[in-house]
C-alpha positions, 0 to 999 in steps of 0.5 A: 500346441507347443506354444502354450506354455503355462505353469498352472491351470484350473479346469472346472467341470473337469471329471468328464466330457471337454473338461476331462479331455482338456485335462488329458491334453494338457497333461500330454503337452511337450512341456505340461504344466507344473500344476494342473488343478481339476475341479469337480463336484465330487472328487471321490465319486464314481463319476470322477473315476477317470479323473482319479485314474489320471491323478494316480499317474500324474503328480502334477494333477491335483483334483479339487473339490468344486461346486461352481454354483456354491459361493462357499465352495469356490472360495474354499477352492481358491484357498486350496489352489493358492496354498498349493501354489505357495507364492506363485499365481495361477496362469489360466482359469478355464470355466468349463463346468456348465449344464443344460436343461432341454426345455421349450419356451412353453415349459421353461420355468423360473427354477430351471432358469435360475439353476442353468444361469447360476451355473453357466454364468454366475459360476464364471463370475464368482470364479473370476473374482475368487481367482483374480488375486492369484491371476494378478499375481501370475501376470505380475510374475510374467515378463513383458507387457502384452496379454497371453494365456501363458501370462494370465487368462480367463477362458470362458466356455461358451457356445454358438447356441448363445449367439443371438445372430446364429442361434446355432442348431435352433431346430435341433434343440430349443434349450432356452435357458441354456441359450440365454445363459451363455449369451449373458456369459459372452457379455460377462466375458467382455466385462471381465476383458475391460475390467481385468486388462489393467491387471494384465488378464486376457479374457476370451469366450470360446465355443467348442463346437458341437461335441460328442459328450453327454451334454452334446449328444441329446437326441438321435443325431450324432454331433460331428466333433470329437472331444479330442478334435475340439480340445486339440483345436482350442489349446492351439487357439489358446497358444496363439491369443494376444491382447487383440483377441481379449474380449472376443468370441471365437470357436475351436478352430479360431474363427470369430463367432458372432455375438 
């Protein structure tokens, strides 16, 4: 993990689960980022209490109001982060915010499908667009021609549930809208990797594992992976990525997940 050296990182959906875990572990790195931006819908609300407690102890942690389903909120967040960074860019954008609605094929609705797709797929698209100038600035300010997360990168939190080949845990949870949104996010990641490569930006989709979170713990069966295990694994993976991994779909242990 010591290999991950980033000056600035933004994590969306940072008030709980994997997002909060990422923020905590980034702050605990041997060489922590100068800036950790934690995006969440309601920074002053009860659900962001742990984030508020962390911010009171870490001056390099900045909580940013961010609703990833709202284009105006995304633009405001990009402006706020840019102002905080001054003349420097953003090294790492982690699109972690996501929602799941446990509906079957028979019960799926237009409204539900639209809501999940807007948050899980369109949100990361718009965030990539809004933060592109800051990511480009970070890439231009980094030495060398290769790609890496320390230089400039977009990490999209995907899921093996969106793998068309694996259809991970189908019998456990149909979650049709979630699966479709993550399959689409994987294609978005590939498109971003091709479109942003010329700007020196690495793009990757990550499956964090089946993690013990509010979202992952639906039903009676306990997920096998803790937040700490997942986050430590993912940060280790991020520290080792290079241009040969841009546009790929990997899990928290660094193994390739089939599309």
